[in-house]
C-alpha positions in Angstrom: -26.9 -32.0 -19.0 -24.9 -30.7 -16.0 -23.4 -27.2 -16.1 -19.6 -27.3 -16.1 -17.5 -25.3 -13.6 -16.3 -22.7 -16.2 -19.9 -22.1 -17.4 -21.1 -21.7 -13.8 -18.2 -19.3 -13.1 -19.1 -17.3 -16.2 -22.7 -17.1 -15.1 -21.7 -16.0 -11.6 -19.4 -13.3 -13.1 -22.1 -12.1 -15.4 -24.7 -11.9 -12.6 -22.3 -10.1 -10.3 -21.4 -7.6 -13.1 -25.0 -6.9 -13.9 -25.8 -6.5 -10.2 -23.0 -4.0 -9.7 -23.9 -2.1 -12.8 -27.5 -1.8 -11.6 -26.4 -0.8 -8.2 -24.1 2.0 -9.6 -27.0 3.2 -11.8 -29.4 3.3 -8.9 -26.8 5.2 -6.8 -26.4 7.8 -9.5 -30.0 8.2 -10.6 -31.4 8.2 -7.1 -28.7 10.3 -5.5 -31.1 13.0 -4.4 -32.7 10.4 -2.0 -29.8 8.1 -1.3 -27.1 10.7 -0.6 -28.9 12.3 2.4 -29.6 8.9 3.8 -25.9 8.0 3.5 -24.8 11.2 5.2 -27.4 10.5 8.0 -26.2 7.0 8.5 -22.6 8.2 8.8 -23.6 10.8 11.4 -25.6 8.2 13.2 -22.5 6.0 13.4 -20.7 9.0 14.9 -23.4 9.8 17.5 -24.5 6.2 18.4 -21.5 5.6 20.8 -22.5 8.7 22.8 -26.1 7.4 23.0 -24.8 4.0 24.2 -22.6 5.6 26.8 -25.4 7.7 28.2 -27.6 4.6 28.4 -24.9 2.8 30.4 -24.9 5.6 32.9 -28.6 4.9 33.5 -30.1 7.6 31.2 -33.4 6.5 29.5 -33.0 5.7 25.8 -35.3 8.5 24.6 -33.6 11.1 26.9 -30.2 9.8 25.8 -31.1 10.2 22.1 -32.6 13.7 22.6 -29.6 14.8 24.6 -27.2 13.5 22.0 -29.0 15.3 19.2 -29.2 18.5 21.2 -25.4 18.3 21.9 -24.7 17.6 18.2 -26.8 20.5 16.9 -25.4 22.8 19.6 -21.9 22.0 18.5 -22.8 22.5 14.8 -24.6 25.8 15.5 -21.7 27.0 17.6 -19.2 26.2 14.8 -21.5 27.8 12.2 -21.9 30.9 14.4 -18.1 31.2 15.0 -17.3 30.7 11.4 -19.8 33.4 10.3 -18.4 35.9 12.9 -14.9 35.2 11.7 -15.9 35.6 8.1 -17.6 38.9 8.7 -14.5 40.1 10.6 -12.3 39.0 7.8 -14.5 40.8 5.2 -14.2 44.0 7.3 -10.4 43.7 7.3 -9.9 43.0 3.6 -10.0 46.6 2.3 -6.9 47.5 4.4 -4.9 44.9 2.5 -5.7 46.4 -0.9 -2.6 48.6 -1.1 -0.3 45.8 0.0 -1.7 43.6 -2.7 -1.2 46.3 -5.3 2.4 46.7 -4.2 3.0 42.9 -4.3 1.6 42.8 -7.8 3.7 45.7 -9.0 6.7 44.0 -7.4 6.0 40.8 -9.2 5.5 42.6 -12.5 8.7 44.5 -12.0 10.6 41.3 -11.3 9.3 39.6 -14.4 9.8 42.6 -16.6 12.8 42.2 -18.8 14.2 40.7 -21.9 13.8 37.0 -20.9 12.9 34.4 -23.6 9.5 33.9 -22.1 8.7 37.6 -22.1 9.9 37.9 -25.8 7.8 34.9 -26.8 4.8 36.5 -25.1 5.4 39.8 -26.9 5.6 38.0 -30.3 2.2 36.2 -29.6 0.6 39.5 -28.6 1.9 41.3 -31.8 0.7 38.5 -34.0 -2.7 38.6 -32.4 -3.0 42.4 -33.0 -1.9 42.0 -36.6 -4.6 39.4 -37.3 -7.2 41.6 -35.8 -6.1 44.6 -38.0 -6.2 42.5 -41.2 -9.6 41.0 -40.2 -11.1 44.4 -39.5 -9.8 46.0 -42.8 -11.3 43.5 -45.2 -14.5 41.5 -45.0 -15.6 39.3 -48.0 -19.2 39.8 -49.1 -21.5 36.9 -50.0 -20.8 37.5 -53.7 -17.1 37.2 -53.3 -16.3 40.9 -53.5 -14.4 42.6 -50.7 -16.2 45.1 -48.6 -14.1 47.7 -46.8 -16.0 49.0 -43.8 -16.0 52.8 -43.3 -13.3 54.0 -41.0 -15.7 56.2 -39.1 -18.1 53.3 -38.3 -19.0 53.2 -34.6 -20.7 50.4 -32.6 -24.4 50.8 -32.1 -25.2 51.5 -28.5 -27.7 49.1 -27.0 -29.6 50.0 -23.8 -30.7 47.1 -21.6 -33.6 47.7 -19.4 -34.4 45.1 -16.6 -37.9 44.0 -16.2 -39.6 45.1 -13.0 -40.0 42.3 -10.4 -42.5 42.2 -7.6 -41.6 41.4 -4.0 -42.3 37.7 -4.1 -40.1 37.3 -7.2 -37.2 39.3 -5.7 -37.4 37.3 -2.5 -37.4 34.0 -4.3 -34.4 35.1 -6.4 -32.5 35.9 -3.2 -33.3 32.9 -1.1 -33.7 30.4 -3.9 -30.1 29.3 -4.0 -30.3 28.5 -0.3 -33.5 26.4 -0.3 -31.9 23.3 -1.8 -29.0 23.0 0.7 -31.2 24.0 3.6 -33.8 21.4 2.6 -31.1 18.7 2.3 -29.7 19.6 5.7 -33.1 19.4 7.3 -33.8 16.1 5.6 -30.4 14.7 6.9 -31.3 15.9 10.4 -34.7 14.1 10.3 -33.0 10.9 9.0 -30.4 11.1 11.8 -33.1 11.4 14.5 -35.2 8.6 12.9 -32.1 6.3 12.7 -31.1 6.8 16.3 -34.7 6.2 17.5 -35.2 3.0 15.4 -31.5 1.8 15.3 -32.2 -1.7 16.5 -35.3 -2.2 14.3 -33.4 -0.9 11.2 -30.5 -3.1 12.1 -32.7 -6.2 12.2 -34.3 -5.4 8.9 -31.0 -4.9 7.2 -29.8 -8.2 8.7 -32.9 -10.0 7.4 -32.5 -8.4 4.0 -28.9 -9.4 3.4 -28.5 -12.5 5.5 -30.1 -15.0 3.1 -30.8 -17.2 6.1 -27.2 -16.8 7.5 -27.9 -14.6 10.5 -24.5 -15.1 11.9 -22.7 -13.9 8.8 -24.9 -10.9 8.4 -24.6 -9.9 12.0 -20.8 -10.2 11.9 -20.7 -8.2 8.7 -22.8 -5.3 10.1 -20.9 -5.2 13.4 -17.6 -5.2 11.5 -18.7 -2.4 9.3 -20.1 -0.4 12.2 -16.9 -0.8 14.2 -14.6 0.2 11.3 -16.7 3.2 10.3 -17.1 4.4 13.9 -13.4 3.9 14.6 -12.5 5.7 11.4 -14.7 8.8 12.2 -13.4 9.0 15.8 -9.8 8.6 14.9 -10.2 11.0 12.0 -11.6 13.6 14.4 -8.6 13.1 16.7 -6.2 13.3 13.8 -7.8 16.5 12.5 -7.8 18.0 16.0 -4.1 17.3 16.3 -3.6 19.0 12.9 -6.0 21.9 13.2 -5.2 23.1 16.7 -1.5 23.5 16.0 -2.4 25.2 12.7 -4.5 27.8 14.6 -1.8 28.4 17.2 1.0 28.6 14.6 -1.0 31.1 12.4 -1.6 33.2 15.5 2.1 33.6 16.3 2.9 34.1 12.6 0.5 37.0 12.6 -2.1 35.7 10.1 -5.5 37.3 10.9 -8.4 35.1 12.1 -6.1 32.3 13.0 -8.8 30.5 15.1 -11.1 30.4 12.0 -8.4 28.8 9.9 -7.6 26.2 12.6 -11.3 25.3 12.9 -11.7 25.0 9.1 -8.6 22.8 9.0 -10.2 20.4 11.4 -13.4 20.3 9.4 -12.0 20.4 5.9 -9.6 17.6 6.6 -12.5 15.2 6.7 -12.5 15.6 2.9 -9.9 13.2 1.6 -6.9 14.6 -0.3 -8.6 17.9 -1.3 -9.4 19.1 2.3 -5.8 20.0 3.4 -5.3 22.0 0.3 -8.5 23.9 0.8 -7.6 24.5 4.5 -4.2 25.9 3.4 -5.4 28.1 0.6 -7.0 31.0 2.5 -4.3 31.4 5.1 -1.7 31.4 2.3 -3.6 34.1 0.4 -3.9 36.2 3.6 -0.2 35.8 4.4 0.6 36.9 0.9 -1.7 40.0 1.2 -1.0 41.4 4.7 2.8 41.9 4.5 4.9 43.7 1.9 7.6 41.0 2.4 7.5 37.3 2.0 8.4 35.9 5.4 4.8 35.3 6.6 3.9 33.5 3.3 6.9 31.1 3.6 6.4 30.5 7.3 2.7 29.7 6.7 3.6 27.3 3.9 6.2 25.7 6.1 3.7 25.3 8.9 1.2 23.5 6.8 3.8 21.3 5.1 5.4 20.3 8.4 2.2 19.5 10.1 1.0 17.5 7.1 4.1 15.4 7.1 3.9 14.8 10.9 0.2 14.0 10.7 0.5 11.5 7.8 3.6 9.7 9.1 3.4 9.9 12.9 0.0 10.8 14.2 -2.2 8.8 11.9 -0.3 5.5 12.2 -0.2 6.0 16.0 -3.9 6.9 16.5 -5.4 4.6 13.8 -3.7 1.5 15.2 -6.0 -0.9 13.4 -6.4 0.0 9.7 -9.8 0.6 8.1 -8.8 -2.4 6.0 -8.4 -0.4 2.7 -5.2 0.1 0.8 -4.0 3.7 0.1 -4.4 3.2 -3.7 -8.0 1.9 -3.2 -8.8 5.1 -1.1 -7.6 7.3 -4.0 -9.7 5.3 -6.5 -12.7 5.4 -4.2 -12.4 9.1 -3.8 -12.4 9.6 -7.5 -15.4 7.2 -8.0 -17.6 8.6 -5.3 -16.8 12.2 -6.3 -17.9 11.3 -9.9 -21.0 9.7 -8.5 -22.2 12.2 -5.9 -19.9 15.2 -6.2 -18.3 16.9 -3.1 -20.6 14.9 -0.8 -19.3 11.7 -2.4 -15.7 12.8 -1.7 -16.6 13.4 1.9 -18.3 10.0 2.2 -15.8 8.0 0.1 -13.9 6.4 2.9 -16.8 5.2 5.1 -18.7 4.0 2.0 -15.7 2.1 0.7 -15.2 0.5 4.2 -18.7 -0.9 4.0 -18.1 -2.2 0.5 -14.9 -3.9 1.5 -16.6 -5.5 4.5 -19.3 -6.9 2.2 -16.6 -8.4 0.1 -15.1 -10.1 3.1 -18.4 -11.8 4.0 -20.2 -12.3 0.6 -18.4 -14.9 -1.5 -19.6 -13.5 -4.9 -18.1 -10.1 -3.9 -14.8 -11.4 -2.6 -13.0 -9.8 -5.6 -13.9 -6.4 -4.1 -12.0 -7.0 -0.8 -9.1 -8.4 -2.8 -8.9 -5.3 -5.1 -9.6 -2.7 -2.4 -8.5 -4.3 0.9 -5.2 -3.6 2.7 -4.6 -7.3 3.4 -2.0 -8.7 0.9 -3.6 -10.6 -1.9 -1.1 -13.5 -1.5 0.0 -15.1 1.8 3.7 -14.9 2.4 4.3 -18.5 1.3 2.2 -17.9 -1.8 4.3 -14.9 -2.7 7.4 -17.1 -2.5 5.8 -19.8 -4.5 4.7 -17.3 -7.2 8.4 -16.1 -7.4 9.4 -19.8 -7.9 6.8 -20.2 -10.6 8.1 -17.1 -12.3 11.6 -18.5 -12.0 12.8 -15.3 -10.5 15.6 -16.2 -8.1 16.4 -12.6 -7.1 12.8 -12.0 -6.0 12.9 -15.4 -4.2 15.9 -14.1 -2.3 14.3 -10.7 -1.6 11.1 -12.2 -0.2 13.0 -14.6 2.0 15.4 -11.9 3.3 12.4 -9.7 4.2 10.7 -12.5 6.1 13.8 -13.5 8.0 14.4 -9.9 9.1 11.0 -9.9 10.8 11.0 -13.6 11.9 13.3 -16.3 13.0 15.0 -18.9 10.7 12.8 -21.6 12.1 9.7 -19.6 11.2 11.1 -19.1 7.8 11.5 -22.8 7.3 8.1 -23.8 8.8 5.9 -21.0 7.7 7.4 -19.8 4.4 9.6 -22.3 2.6 8.0 -25.6 3.5 4.4 -24.3 2.7 5.7 -23.1 -0.7 7.1 -26.5 -1.3 3.8 -28.0 -0.3 2.1 -25.9 -3.0 4.7 -27.0 -5.6 4.3 -30.7 -4.7 0.5 -30.5 -4.8 0.7 -28.9 -8.3 3.2 -31.5 -9.4 1.0 -34.4 -8.3 -2.0 -32.9 -10.2 0.1 -32.4 -13.3 -0.2 -28.6 -13.2 3.5 -27.9 -12.6 5.6 -27.7 -15.8 8.9 -29.7 -15.9 11.0 -26.6 -16.4 9.6 -25.0 -13.2 10.1 -28.2 -11.2 13.7 -28.2 -12.2 14.1 -24.6 -11.3 12.7 -25.1 -7.8 14.8 -28.2 -7.2 18.0 -26.6 -8.4 17.6 -23.1 -6.9 16.1 -23.7 -3.5 19.4 -25.3 -2.2 21.3 -22.3 -3.5 18.8 -20.0 -1.7 19.5 -21.9 1.5 23.2 -21.5 1.0 23.0 -17.7 0.4 20.6 -17.1 3.3 22.9 -19.2 5.5 25.9 -17.1 4.5 24.1 -13.9 5.2 22.2 -14.6 8.4 23.6 -17.7 10.1 26.7 -17.6 12.3 29.9 -19.1 10.9 29.9 -21.9 13.5 26.7 -23.4 12.0 28.4 -25.5 9.3 28.8 -29.2 9.0 31.3 -31.1 11.1 33.2 -34.2 10.1 31.1 -36.5 12.2 27.3 -36.7 11.8 24.9 -37.8 14.5 21.7 -37.5 12.5 21.1 -39.2 9.1 18.5 -37.5 6.9 16.7 -39.8 4.5 14.2 -38.7 1.7 11.1 -40.8 1.8 10.6 -41.0 -2.0 12.0 -38.5 -4.4 13.8 -35.2 -5.1 11.2 -33.0 -3.3 11.6 -35.1 -0.2 15.4 -34.7 -0.5 14.9 -31.0 -0.7 13.0 -31.1 2.5 15.9 -33.0 4.0 18.3 -30.3 2.9 16.1 -27.7 4.7 16.1 -29.8 7.9 19.9 -30.1 7.6 20.3 -26.4 7.6 18.0 -26.1 10.6 20.0 -28.8 12.4 23.2 -27.0 11.8 21.8 -23.7 13.2 21.2 -25.7 16.4 24.7 -27.3 16.5 23.5 -30.8 15.3 25.8 -32.4 12.6 23.8 -34.2 9.9 24.4 -36.3 6.8 21.9 -36.5 3.9 21.2 -39.9 2.2 20.4 -39.4 -1.5 16.9 -40.1 -2.7 18.2 -42.5 -5.3 19.9 -44.8 -2.8 18.3 -48.0 -1.6 17.0 -48.6 2.0 19.6 -51.4 2.4 22.4 -48.9 1.8 20.9 -46.6 4.4 20.8 -49.4 6.9 24.4 -50.3 6.2 25.4 -46.6 6.7 23.6 -46.6 10.1 25.4 -49.7 11.3 28.9 -48.5 10.1 28.7 -44.9 11.5 27.8 -43.4 14.8 24.2 -42.5 13.8 22.0 -41.8 16.7 18.9 -40.6 14.9 17.4 -41.2 11.5 14.9 -38.6 10.2 12.8 -39.5 7.2 11.8 -36.4 5.2 8.4 -36.6 3.6 6.7 -33.7 1.7 2.9 -34.3 1.4 0.5 -35.2 -0.1 1.8 -38.6 -1.1 5.0 -39.2 0.9 3.7 -40.4 4.3 3.0 -44.0 3.2 6.5 -44.4 1.6 8.0 -42.8 4.8 6.1 -45.3 7.0 7.3 -48.3 4.9 10.9 -47.0 4.9 10.7 -46.6 8.7 9.6 -50.2 9.1 12.4 -51.5 6.9 15.0 -49.5 8.7 13.7 -50.6 12.1 13.9 -54.2 10.9 17.4 -53.8 9.6 18.7 -51.8 12.6 16.9 -52.9 15.8 16.7 -50.2 18.4 17.2 -47.4 15.9 15.7 -44.1 16.9 13.6 -42.9 14.0 11.7 -39.6 13.3 9.3 -39.1 10.4 9.0 -35.5 9.3 5.8 -34.9 7.5 6.4 -31.3 6.5 3.0 -29.6 6.5 1.3 -27.0 8.6 -2.1 -28.7 8.0 -1.0 -32.2 9.0 -1.9 -33.4 12.5 1.0 -35.2 14.2 -1.3 -37.0 16.7 -3.4 -38.5 13.9 -0.4 -39.6 11.9 1.2 -41.0 15.1 -1.9 -43.2 15.6 -1.4 -44.6 12.1 2.3 -45.4 13.0 1.7 -47.2 16.3 1.0 -50.7 14.9 3.8 -50.6 12.3 6.7 -48.7 13.7 7.8 -47.0 16.9 9.0 -44.0 14.9 7.9 -40.5 16.2 6.0 -38.3 13.8 6.7 -34.6 13.6 5.2 -32.1 11.3 7.5 -29.1 11.5 11.2 -28.4 11.2 11.2 -27.0 14.7 9.7 -30.1 16.2 12.1 -32.3 14.3 15.1 -30.4 15.6 13.8 -30.5 19.2 13.0 -34.3 19.0 16.5 -35.1 17.6 18.1 -33.0 20.4 16.0 -34.8 23.0 17.0 -38.2 21.7 20.7 -37.4 21.7 20.6 -35.6 25.1 18.6 -38.3 26.9 20.3 -41.7 26.5 18.2 -44.7 25.8 19.3 -46.4 29.1 17.8 -43.5 31.1 14.7 -44.9 32.7 11.5 -42.9 32.9 10.2 -42.0 36.4 7.1 -43.6 37.6 4.9 -41.8 40.1 5.5 -42.7 43.8 2.7 -44.3 45.8 1.3 -41.9 48.5 1.6 -42.9 52.1 -2.1 -42.8 52.7 -2.9 -44.8 49.5 -5.4 -47.1 51.2 -7.5 -44.1 52.4 -7.3 -42.6 48.9 -8.5 -45.8 47.2 -11.4 -45.9 49.7 -12.4 -42.4 48.6 -12.3 -43.4 45.0 -14.6 -46.3 45.5 -16.9 -44.4 47.9 -17.5 -41.7 45.2 -18.2 -44.4 42.7 -15.8 -42.9 40.1 -14.7 -46.1 38.4 -17.9 -46.7 36.4 -18.3 -46.4 32.6 -21.6 -44.7 32.9 -21.7 -41.5 30.8 -21.9 -38.3 32.8 -22.9 -35.0 31.3 -21.1 -33.1 34.2 -17.7 -34.7 33.5 -18.2 -34.5 29.7 -19.0 -30.8 29.9 -15.8 -30.1 31.9 -13.6 -32.0 29.4 -15.2 -30.2 26.4 -14.8 -26.8 28.2 -11.2 -27.5 28.9 -10.2 -28.4 25.3 -12.0 -25.2 24.0 -10.6 -22.9 26.7 -7.0 -24.1 26.4 -7.1 -24.8 22.7 -5.6 -28.3 23.2 -6.3 -31.5 21.3 -6.8 -33.6 24.4 -8.3 -33.1 27.8 -9.0 -35.7 30.5 -10.8 -36.4 33.7 -8.5 -39.1 35.0 -9.1 -41.3 38.0 -6.1 -43.1 39.5 -6.9 -46.6 40.8 -4.4 -49.0 42.5 -2.8 -50.1 39.2 -4.3 -48.1 36.4 -5.5 -44.7 35.4 -9.1 -44.7 34.4 -10.5 -42.0 32.0 -13.8 -41.0 33.5 -14.3 -38.5 30.7 -12.1 -37.5 27.8 -12.0 -35.2 24.7 -9.7 -35.9 21.7 -8.3 -39.2 22.8 -7.2 -41.5 19.9 -9.8 -44.1 19.1 -7.9 -47.1 20.4 -7.3 -45.4 23.8 -10.9 -44.2 24.0 -12.1 -47.8 23.4 -9.7 -49.1 26.1 -10.7 -46.4 28.6 -7.6 -46.9 30.7 -3.8 -47.2 30.7 -1.1 -48.5 33.2 -0.6 -46.4 36.3 3.2 -46.6 36.1 3.4 -44.7 32.8 0.8 -42.1 33.7 1.7 -38.5 34.4 -1.6 -38.1 36.3 -0.1 -40.4 38.9 2.4 -37.7 39.7 -0.4 -35.2 40.3 -2.1 -37.6 42.7 1.2 -38.4 44.5 2.0 -34.7 45.0 -1.6 -33.7 45.5 -0.8 -30.5 43.7 -0.6 -29.0 40.2 1.9 -30.6 37.8 3.1 -28.9 34.6 5.6 -30.2 32.0 6.2 -27.7 29.3 8.2 -30.0 27.0 8.1 -33.7 27.9 10.9 -34.5 25.3 13.3 -32.3 27.3 12.4 -33.7 30.7 14.6 -36.7 31.6 11.9 -38.0 34.0 9.5 -38.6 31.1 11.5 -38.4 27.8 11.8 -42.2 27.6 8.2 -42.9 28.8 7.0 -45.4 26.2 3.4 -44.4 26.5 4.1 -40.7 26.0 6.7 -41.3 23.2 4.4 -43.6 21.2 1.6 -41.0 21.3 3.8 -38.0 20.6 2.7 -36.2 23.8 4.9 -33.1 24.5 2.9 -31.0 27.0 1.0 -31.8 30.1 -0.7 -29.7 32.8 -2.9 -31.3 35.5 -4.4 -30.4 38.8 -5.7 -32.8 41.5 -9.3 -33.8 42.0 -9.7 -33.6 45.7 -12.5 -35.2 47.6 -14.2 -33.6 50.6 -11.7 -35.4 52.8 -8.8 -33.8 50.9 -7.7 -37.0 49.1 -6.5 -36.7 45.5 -8.6 -39.2 43.6 -7.5 -38.2 40.2 -6.6 -35.3 38.0 -8.1 -32.8 35.6 -5.5 -32.3 32.8 -4.9 -30.8 29.4 -2.5 -32.4 26.9 -0.8 -31.2 23.7 1.4 -32.8 21.0 3.7 -29.7 20.9 5.6 -27.9 23.6 3.8 -24.9 25.2 3.5 -22.8 28.3 0.7 -22.2 30.8 0.1 -18.9 32.6 -0.9 -18.5 36.3 -4.3 -17.4 35.2 -4.8 -20.5 33.1 -3.6 -22.8 35.9 -6.0 -21.0 38.3 -8.8 -21.7 35.8 -7.9 -25.3 35.7 -8.0 -25.6 39.5 -11.3 -23.7 39.7 -12.9 -26.2 37.2 -11.5 -29.1 39.2 -13.0 -27.7 42.4 -16.3 -27.2 40.7 -16.4 -30.7 39.3 -15.7 -32.2 42.7 -18.4 -30.1 44.3 -20.8 -31.7 41.8 -19.5 -35.2 42.7 -19.9 -34.6 46.4 -23.4 -33.2 45.9 -24.4 -36.3 43.9 -22.9 -38.5 46.7 -25.0 -36.7 49.3 -28.1 -37.2 47.3 -27.4 -40.9 47.0 -26.8 -41.3 50.7 
């Protein structure tokens, strides 16, 4: 009998819960051992970058570690010595403040003395307490129930306590005993730090082997991620504390608080303790400011100094210096501080942030602990489109509007359509097809999304972006209401770009749509299809419209971020000449291109070079028109696709009447099987004719290529190619990258492309020399 998914999930949850419980129990019961190790690991994280830096400067590893430890202990000793001197100095000064404190206390008592309600309530309580004591002392019941009145002249019996004499060893142990534990722990931490620094790589490998479970890549990434976050946190926290403590010391000096340097130094150190540290740092200066002056100005100036610097540090310095977050939410940091303090006391509070960082990183990489990163991480639990879809499911229109408004303020309208609204509709359609979306929620989404578009358009869109009387683009739903909703979204996007549209109802027949196209001046028909089940109906509708309206320009919008336009276009080639797009932005650009580039505009074929005969001889001399596989060429095409993150890369050789693909990556199957295409429709022919780099950022907007049948049928929008020059300087072909969406290319990327082309031709020439 197979285990069902719910049972398996319950078992996984039970095992995870038991594991976490056991881990917490071990951390609590074995804290005497684990806590020093944790502190040592954190200090090793702090010192490791210095060791690495010294090694980069040529210092031997052992010398670098010893020097780092010496520097660290010297700094700790200097801080401890400075603090001790300042404490002694403070202790010597305290007696002179006694009279001021007495005067302040008398002043406070005098201020509060009076006939206030609180004072009267306090007097009543004191009188009642005295009365109860009097009655209790007058009568004491005996064991037999009779009342015994104590004699009025009874006096307490004097008891003399004599201390037992202790020898020298016992006295010494009593004095130094309280210091043995902390000193021993400190020494143990120091030993652990030294051991970790000397055996850092070995320990790292052992931890990787322990937690990897055979997945070394995952374990290595997790440890590196945790190490970077903890090291960054400690370094940034030190800088933040310095920018807080140094102004504290300077400010206290000018205010006139004694030992200002001590309090600034303690502020730097104590602020490593989350939440509690700043209060501890402020307590002693505030007490001193209260004690040293009969007035109140120093106290209020000191309080204002701490509050001002705390606000600046929390809201300006920390966001600026941290830059990249530790990956933990503020609420999680508070919970973690409480948890680790309960577990390990003050040391746990000090270690709470680094330890929680490590736990969150584990949750990012270990699937069974994913809930930890969700609960504690700073990354939102829901993606933006999931947040919008959740508001749709909750049938909360106001929240739908709020989420949309916030997104549009930070992004463009097109990004709102393509990255927020359309993905939310994809989620809804997937749930509807699986039967998980209730009818009432379907109705809410279909009815309220158009209203959302209207309200957002009124708020953010310019007034000129509304429908005109004449429409150039007809929007047709592929199948049902959700496709019609996609058409309404596209209509708003078209209006924002000055394109007039008309929407054909989902309930209308294809014949009615064809009649409308013939009657009105419709230049483009865009079929709206929301996955997962709308592409086939859209393809069939496109074929019927093309049959009823010959020459009709048709777009099929498959609204999905995960759909690949190139793959869908290959499925369209044999059935219809419609162009497939997968985003609202591409649909708008394609429609504008069709309307701006008339059909009668012919595409531009590449001219034939004057020295064509010499160029062809070079092609045949280098034997480049063979189908034999070549690892050199294939490596280049794979490298190109990966480096430029494009779906297609080619090594194209231009023959007299064709372009031959010597190597390719990502070509559609039918083209890969053919291995060539006509020279007249190739863009690579332009590279050869010019014998220089050739870049087209958006083919659809370039009148030379917008009506190129080969490029249009394949949905190609971007091209960048450089010539492959032989030793004689003849351009025999091109090395190019191709994309199905518009994009740009930097000078650095173009230089890389040219460098790879030169490298490839060097290998070709070298091979030719070996043959000869």
